[in-house]
N, C-alpha and C positions, 0 to 999 in steps of 0.2 A: 547372461548377456543378451540384450535385446538387439535384434537384427532387423533392419528395414531395407526392403528392396529399393534399389536406386532408380529403377525404371521398369516399365512394362513395355514390351515391344511385340506387336502382332504383325507379321509380315504376310501380306497377300498382294493383290494388285494395288492396294492402298496401304500405306504404312502409317500406323498410329503410334505416336510417341508420347510418353507421359513423363513428366519430370518427377523427381523424388518427392517434391512438395505435393504434387497432385496425388501421387500414390498414397502418401501419408494422410491427406485429407479424406480421400475416399475410404481408405482402410479404417480410419478412426470413426467415420460416420457409419460405415456399414461393414463391420469387420468380416473378412472372409469373402466379400463380394467386390473386391477391387478390380476385378476383370470386367465388370458390367459396363463401365464407362467406355473402354475401347470398343467393345462389341456394339454399343449403341451408336458410336461414331461410324462403324462399318455398316450397320443397318441403315443409318441415315444416308450414307453415300450410295448404297445399293438402291434405296428408294429413289434418290435423286436421279440416278442413271435410268431406272425403269420409267420414271415420269418423263424424262427427256426423250426416251425411245417412243413412248406412247404419244407424246406430243408431236414428234416428227412423223409417225405413222398417220396420225389424224390429219396433220397439215397436208400430207401428200394425197389423202383421200378427199378432203374437203376442198373444193375449188374456190376460186376467188369471186365467182358469180359475175365475171365479166361477160360482155356480149360475145366474146370469142369462144366461150365455153357452151354456148347454147346448143341444144340437141335438135329441136324443131322450131320452125318459125311459121306462125299462122298469119297469112297475108289476106285479110278480108277484102281489101280493095281489088286484089287480083284473083280472089276466089281460089287460093292455092295454099297448100301445106308443103313445106320443104324440110326434109331431114338432112341436117348438115353433116351427120356422121357418114352417110353413104352418098350424099349429093344427089338425091332423087326428089322430084316434086310431084305432087298429086293435085288434081283440080277437083272442084265440087266439094267444098268444105261442108255444106249442109248435109250431103249424103254421108260423108264420113262421120259427122257428128251424130247421125241417126243410127250408126252402128256398122256401116259398110267399111270394115277395116281390113278386109282380105288383101287388097293390093299392098297396103303398108306391111302387113305381116309377111307376105310373099317376098317383098323386096328385102326386108330385114333378114329373112331366112336364107335367101340366095346369097346375100352378102356374107352371112355367117359361114355358109358352106364354102365360099371362095377363100375365106380366111383360114379355114380348118384344113 
C-alpha cells in the first residue's frame, strides 16, 4: 500500500505549511528531500529579517546630511571656526590650517571629560 504524507509542518516563529499536492510534487521530483522546500522558506525569512535589521542599523548610523547635522562650520568672512557639538568658536583660521590645532583638541578633550 502506497502512503503519501498529507502535509509537512515545521513550527518555529514562522509556520510553513505545505499541501499534500506540494509534498507529492517535491517528493516525486526529489525523492527523500521533500523537507528542503520548507527549510528554504525558513532560510529566506531569516535572511529577510537579518537584512531588515542591517538596514535599520545602517539608517540609524548614516545621517540625512542636513545642515542641522553639521559638526564644524568654517566662516571665512568672520575668520572663525565653530564646533556645533560643543558650541565653541575659534578665530584665526589660517593659523589653524597651518597646524595649530591644540585649542580645538583641548576643548574637545575637556568636553569629553565632562561627559564621562
